[in-house]
SEBA-95114 format. One line per 4 residues: number of its first residue (from 1); for each residue x, y, z of N, C-alpha, C, O. Coordinates in Angstrom, 1 decimal, decimal comma, padded with zeros to 4 digits. Layout:
SEBA-95114
NUM) X:Y:Z:X:Y:Z:X:Y:Z:X:Y:Z ~ ...
***
This chain:
SEBA-95114
1) 001,1:-000,9:-000,2:-000,1:-000,1:-000,4:000,9:001,4:000,1:001,6:001,5:001,1 ~ 000,9:002,4:-000,8:001,2:003,7:-000,8:001,0:004,2:000,0:-000,1:004,0:000,4 ~ 001,8:005,1:000,9:001,9:006,0:001,4:000,8:007,3:001,2:001,0:008,0:000,2 ~ -000,1:007,6:002,0:-000,7:008,9:001,8:-000,1:010,1:001,7:000,7:010,5:002,5
5) -000,5:010,9:000,7:000,2:012,3:000,5:000,3:012,9:001,2:001,3:013,6:001,2 ~ -000,5:013,2:002,2:-001,3:014,0:003,3:-002,4:013,4:003,9:-003,1:012,4:003,6 ~ -002,6:014,3:005,2:-003,8:013,5:005,9:-004,0:014,9:006,8:-003,2:015,5:007,5 ~ -005,6:015,1:006,7:-006,1:016,0:007,2:-007,2:016,0:008,5:-007,8:014,9:008,5
9) -007,5:016,7:009,4:-008,6:016,5:010,4:-008,9:017,5:010,3:-008,3:018,6:010,6 ~ -010,6:017,3:009,8:-011,5:018,2:010,3:-012,4:018,5:011,7:-012,0:018,0:012,7 ~ -013,3:019,1:011,7:-013,5:019,7:012,9:-014,4:018,7:013,2:-014,9:018,2:012,2 ~ -014,8:018,0:014,7:-015,1:017,0:015,1:-016,3:017,5:015,9:-016,4:018,6:016,4
13) -017,4:016,5:015,8:-018,8:016,7:016,5:-019,1:015,7:017,7:-019,6:014,6:017,5 ~ -018,6:016,1:019,1:-018,7:014,7:020,0:-020,1:015,2:020,7:-020,3:016,4:020,7 ~ -021,1:014,4:021,1:-022,4:014,2:021,8:-022,1:013,5:023,3:-022,0:012,3:023,6 ~ -022,1:014,5:024,2:-021,7:014,2:025,4:-022,8:014,1:026,3:-023,9:014,6:026,0
17) -022,3:013,5:027,4:-023,4:013,4:028,6:-023,7:014,6:029,5:-024,8:014,9:030,0 ~ -022,6:015,1:029,6:-022,1:016,1:030,8:-021,5:017,4:030,5:-020,7:017,9:031,3 ~ -021,8:018,0:029,5:-021,2:019,2:028,9:-020,0:020,2:029,5:-018,9:020,4:029,1 ~ -020,9:020,6:030,9:-019,5:021,4:031,8:-018,3:020,3:032,1:-017,1:020,6:031,9
21) -018,6:019,6:032,4:-017,8:018,1:032,9:-016,4:017,6:031,8:-015,2:017,2:031,9 ~ -017,4:017,8:030,6:-016,7:017,5:029,4:-015,9:018,3:028,5:-015,0:017,8:027,8 ~ -016,3:020,1:028,8:-015,6:020,8:028,1:-014,3:021,8:029,2:-013,4:022,5:028,8 ~ -014,7:021,4:030,6:-013,4:021,0:031,3:-012,4:020,6:031,4:-011,3:021,0:031,9
25) -012,7:019,3:030,8:-011,5:018,5:030,5:-010,9:019,0:029,1:-009,8:019,4:029,3 ~ -011,3:019,2:027,9:-011,0:019,4:026,6:-009,9:020,9:027,3:-008,7:020,9:027,4 ~ -010,6:021,7:027,6:-010,0:023,2:028,3:-008,9:022,8:029,1:-007,8:023,2:028,6 ~ -008,9:022,3:029,8:-008,0:022,6:031,5:-007,0:021,3:030,9:-005,9:021,4:030,5
29) -007,7:020,2:031,0:-006,9:019,0:030,5:-005,8:019,0:029,6:-004,6:018,9:029,8 ~ -006,6:019,1:028,3:-006,0:019,0:027,2:-005,4:020,4:026,2:-004,8:020,5:025,1 ~ -005,9:021,6:027,2:-005,3:022,4:026,5:-005,8:023,5:025,3:-005,1:024,4:024,8 ~ -007,5:023,0:024,8:-007,7:023,3:023,6:-008,4:024,4:024,4:-008,8:024,4:025,6
33) -008,5:025,7:023,2:-008,6:027,3:023,4:-010,6:027,0:023,1:-011,2:026,5:022,1 ~ -011,3:027,6:024,3:-012,9:027,8:024,2:-013,0:028,6:023,1:-012,3:029,6:023,3 ~ -013,6:028,6:021,9:-014,0:029,7:020,9:-015,5:030,2:021,3:-015,8:031,4:021,3 ~ -016,3:029,2:021,5:-017,6:030,1:021,7:-018,6:028,8:022,3:-018,7:027,6:022,0
37) -019,3:029,9:023,4:-020,1:028,7:024,1:-021,8:029,1:024,3:-022,1:030,3:024,1 ~ -022,5:028,5:024,4:-023,8:028,6:024,1:-024,6:027,7:025,6:-024,1:027,1:026,5 ~ -026,0:027,9:025,4:-026,6:027,0:026,5:-026,4:025,3:025,8:-026,3:024,3:026,6 ~ -026,3:025,3:024,0:-026,2:023,7:023,8:-025,1:023,5:023,1:-025,1:022,5:022,3
41) -024,2:024,3:023,2:-022,8:023,7:022,4:-021,4:024,6:023,0:-021,6:025,8:023,3 ~ -020,2:023,9:023,2:-019,0:024,8:023,1:-018,1:024,0:022,4:-017,9:022,8:022,5 ~ -017,4:025,0:021,4:-016,6:024,9:020,6:-015,4:025,5:020,9:-015,3:026,6:021,5 ~ -014,2:024,5:020,4:-012,6:024,6:020,8:-011,9:024,7:019,6:-012,1:024,0:018,6
45) -010,9:025,7:019,9:-009,6:025,3:019,0:-008,4:025,0:019,7:-008,2:024,7:020,9 ~ -007,5:025,1:018,6:-006,1:024,8:019,3:-005,6:025,7:019,9:-005,1:025,5:021,0 ~ -005,6:027,1:019,1:-005,0:028,5:019,4:-006,3:029,3:019,5:-007,3:029,0:018,8 ~ -006,0:030,5:020,6:-006,8:031,8:020,3:-007,1:032,1:018,2:-006,2:032,3:017,4
49) -008,3:032,1:018,1:-008,3:032,8:017,0:-008,4:031,4:015,8:-008,7:031,3:014,6 ~ -008,0:030,5:016,6:-007,8:029,2:015,3:-009,0:028,3:014,6:-010,2:028,4:015,1 ~ -008,9:027,7:013,7:-010,0:027,2:013,0:-011,0:026,5:014,0:-010,1:026,2:014,7 ~ -012,1:026,1:014,6:-012,8:025,2:015,2:-012,3:023,6:015,0:-012,5:023,2:013,8
53) -012,0:023,1:015,6:-011,4:021,7:016,0:-012,5:021,0:016,4:-012,8:020,1:015,7 ~ -013,2:021,1:017,4:-014,1:020,3:018,3:-015,3:021,1:018,5:-015,2:022,3:018,6 ~ -016,5:020,5:018,6:-017,7:020,7:019,4:-018,4:019,8:019,9:-019,1:018,9:019,5 ~ -018,0:020,4:021,4:-019,4:019,2:021,9:-021,1:019,7:022,3:-021,5:020,7:022,8
57) -021,6:018,7:021,9:-023,1:019,1:022,2:-023,7:018,3:022,9:-023,4:017,2:022,7 ~ -024,7:018,3:023,8:-025,2:017,7:025,2:-026,0:016,3:024,7:-026,7:016,7:023,7 ~ -026,2:015,2:025,0:-027,5:014,5:024,4:-026,8:012,7:024,6:-027,6:011,8:024,7 ~ -025,5:012,3:024,7:-025,3:011,4:024,8:-025,5:010,4:026,0:-025,5:010,7:027,2
61) -025,7:008,9:025,6:-026,3:008,5:026,4:-025,3:007,3:026,8:-024,3:007,1:026,1 ~ -025,5:006,7:027,8:-024,5:006,3:028,6:-024,4:004,5:027,9:-025,5:003,8:027,9 ~ -023,4:003,9:027,5:-023,4:002,9:026,9:-024,2:001,9:028,0:-024,1:001,8:029,2 ~ -025,1:000,9:026,9:-025,5:-000,6:028,1:-025,0:-001,2:028,7:-025,6:-001,8:029,6
65) -023,4:-001,4:028,5:-022,8:-002,4:028,7:-021,2:-001,7:029,1:-020,8:-000,7:028,5 ~ -020,6:-002,2:029,8:-019,6:-001,2:030,3:-018,5:-002,4:028,8:-017,6:-001,8:028,3 ~ -018,7:-003,4:028,5:-018,2:-004,0:027,0:-018,5:-003,1:026,0:-017,3:-002,7:025,7 ~ -019,4:-002,5:025,2:-019,9:-001,8:024,4:-018,7:-001,0:024,1:-018,0:-000,3:024,8
69) -018,5:-001,4:022,4:-017,5:-000,7:021,9:-017,9:000,9:021,5:-019,0:001,2:021,2 ~ -016,7:001,8:021,6:-017,5:003,3:021,1:-016,7:004,8:022,1:-016,0:004,9:023,1 ~ -017,0:005,2:021,7:-015,9:007,1:022,4:-017,6:007,2:023,4:-018,8:007,3:023,2 ~ -016,9:007,2:024,3:-018,5:007,9:025,4:-017,7:008,8:026,4:-016,6:008,7:026,9
73) -018,4:009,6:026,6:-017,9:010,9:026,8:-019,2:011,6:028,1:-019,1:012,7:028,6
***
């Protein structure tokens, strides 16, 4: 298989179970910069004024089983 010439990552939206807790994690633990905040979403970038990389929105359901596959926040 030939190597990829370039790879890019576009903005990602994650549905989370606790918007405030997840926002705190991405901002204070991972160092992302909060660009915009509303009651319904948080939007983060890698640097002030940078392109949005991550949007968090509420509404995630907890997995039915701890053995369930997926990314759960």
